[in-house]
C-alpha positions in Angstrom: -26.6 28.5 60.4 -23.8 31.2 61.7 -23.7 31.5 65.2 -24.1 35.0 66.8 -21.3 35.4 68.7 -21.1 40.0 68.8 -23.1 40.6 71.9 -22.0 37.7 74.6 -18.0 38.5 73.8 -18.7 42.0 74.3 -20.8 41.6 77.4 -20.1 44.4 80.2 -20.0 41.6 83.1 -17.6 39.4 81.1 -14.9 42.4 80.2 -14.7 43.2 84.1 -14.5 39.7 85.3 -11.9 39.6 82.6 -10.3 42.6 83.5 -10.3 41.1 87.1 -8.7 38.1 86.5 -5.7 40.1 85.6 -5.1 37.2 82.4 -3.8 40.2 80.5 -1.0 40.0 82.3 0.1 36.5 82.7 3.1 35.7 81.3 3.8 32.7 79.6 3.8 30.1 82.2 4.6 26.3 82.6 2.0 25.9 84.1 -0.4 26.1 81.2 1.3 24.8 79.0 2.1 21.6 80.7 -1.6 21.0 80.5 -1.5 22.4 77.2 1.6 19.5 77.1 0.0 16.7 78.3 -3.7 17.2 75.7 -1.3 16.7 72.7 0.4 13.5 74.3 -3.0 12.8 74.7 -4.8 13.6 71.6 -1.6 13.3 69.1 -3.3 17.0 68.1 -0.2 19.2 67.0 -1.0 22.6 68.3 -3.3 24.1 71.1 -3.6 27.3 73.4 -5.4 28.8 76.2 -6.4 32.1 75.0 -7.8 35.0 76.7 -11.0 36.3 74.7 -11.0 40.2 75.3 -14.0 42.7 73.1 -11.9 42.9 70.3 -8.5 40.1 70.6 -8.2 36.2 71.5 -4.8 36.3 73.2 -2.9 33.2 74.1 -1.4 32.8 77.2 -0.2 29.5 76.5 0.7 27.7 73.3 2.6 24.8 72.4 3.4 23.3 69.1 4.2 27.1 67.2 7.2 28.4 65.9 9.5 30.2 68.0 8.7 34.1 68.5 5.1 33.7 66.7 2.3 35.8 67.7 -0.6 34.4 68.8 -3.1 36.6 69.1 -5.7 37.7 66.1 -9.0 40.0 66.0 -11.8 38.2 67.7 -13.3 37.7 64.1 -10.2 35.2 63.3 -11.0 33.0 66.2 -13.1 30.1 67.0 -12.8 31.3 70.4 -15.6 33.6 69.9 -17.7 30.4 69.6 -16.9 29.1 72.8 -17.5 33.0 74.5 -20.7 33.2 72.9 -22.4 30.0 73.8 -20.8 28.9 77.0 -21.0 25.4 75.4 -17.6 23.4 74.0 -17.2 23.9 69.9 -15.9 21.1 68.4 -15.2 20.7 64.3 -13.9 18.5 62.6 -13.4 19.8 58.8 -14.3 23.6 58.9 -14.2 23.6 55.2 -17.3 21.7 55.2 -19.0 22.7 58.9 -21.7 25.2 58.1 -20.4 26.5 61.2 -17.0 27.6 59.5 -17.1 27.4 56.2 -15.0 30.6 54.9 -14.6 31.2 58.7 -10.8 33.8 58.8 -9.8 31.3 61.4 -8.9 28.1 58.7 -6.6 30.6 57.4 -5.4 32.5 60.4 -4.5 29.4 62.3 -4.3 26.6 59.8 -8.0 25.5 62.3 -9.0 22.4 59.8 -10.0 20.4 62.8 -10.8 22.2 65.8 -11.6 21.4 69.9 -12.2 23.9 72.9 -13.7 24.3 75.9 -14.7 27.2 78.2 -12.0 28.9 80.5 -13.9 29.9 83.7 -13.2 32.3 86.9 -14.9 30.9 90.0 -17.8 32.9 89.0 -18.5 31.4 85.7 -17.9 34.8 83.2 -16.0 32.5 80.4 -12.9 34.3 79.9 -10.8 31.9 77.0 -10.8 29.1 75.9 -8.8 25.6 76.0 -8.1 24.1 72.4 -6.7 22.1 69.5 -6.1 21.8 66.9 -5.0 20.6 63.7 -4.4 21.4 59.8 -6.3 18.0 58.6 -9.4 17.2 58.9 -10.2 14.8 61.7 -12.4 13.3 63.9 -12.4 13.4 67.6 -12.8 11.1 69.7 -14.8 10.9 73.1 -11.0 10.6 74.7 -10.5 13.0 73.1 -13.2 15.2 74.3 -12.8 14.1 77.7 -9.4 14.9 77.6 -9.4 18.6 76.6 -13.0 19.1 79.1 -11.0 18.2 81.7 -7.6 20.1 81.1 -10.0 23.4 80.5 -11.4 22.4 84.1 -7.5 22.7 85.6 -7.0 25.7 83.6 -10.1 27.3 85.2 -9.2 26.3 88.2 -5.5 27.2 87.9 -7.2 30.4 87.2 -9.2 30.7 90.5 -6.0 30.1 92.5 -3.8 32.5 90.8 -7.0 35.1 91.2 -7.4 33.7 95.0 -3.1 34.7 96.0 -3.3 37.9 94.0 -6.1 38.7 96.2 -4.5 37.6 99.5 -1.2 39.8 98.2 -3.3 42.5 98.0 -5.5 42.0 101.5 -1.3 41.1 103.0 -0.1 44.6 101.4 2.1 42.4 99.4 0.8 44.7 96.8 4.2 44.6 93.9 6.1 41.8 94.9 6.7 38.9 93.5 5.4 35.8 94.8 9.1 34.9 96.2 8.9 38.3 97.7 5.3 38.3 99.6 6.0 38.2 104.0 4.8 34.9 105.1 1.9 34.9 107.2 2.6 34.8 110.5 -0.3 33.0 113.3 -1.4 35.6 115.8 0.2 35.9 118.8 -2.2 35.5 122.3 -0.9 36.2 126.0 
């Protein structure tokens, strides 16, 4: 069974939503790292990433459990993230070497992703921007608690994206463009005389 992903991943409206989100400009961030650290603590998975997925690549905005300095980016064809974006559904793989959707997939070797679980990270309009995913180099059965944990923390990551987008919009409206969060002008209540 082959999952058709190209048209959904490269959809112009989704790519425009990704651009509006400014995810590509995020530096590594403690907020996202904390979500991944919690997922790893609960599930005992060794590695996890929160990615954004453009039309050509997946790039981590957060990664936990990988060697320091490793570039966490790959061609879209080398990432199971494409299936989450294409289907808008969770993608759960217990043994990628035996799963008919992933047998021979380049993602197995690219990230030692023998077992993988991923949920969508969405913008406030419901566009899938990327994934919240955990992986292991060995087969494993993902428990109901593992699945609930990843689903819940993916929603938290989506909420964080929405919050950042709203803050950016407010800053632009106030004329704070180009100022860091510590430099933004405070909103002063208007006085009435």
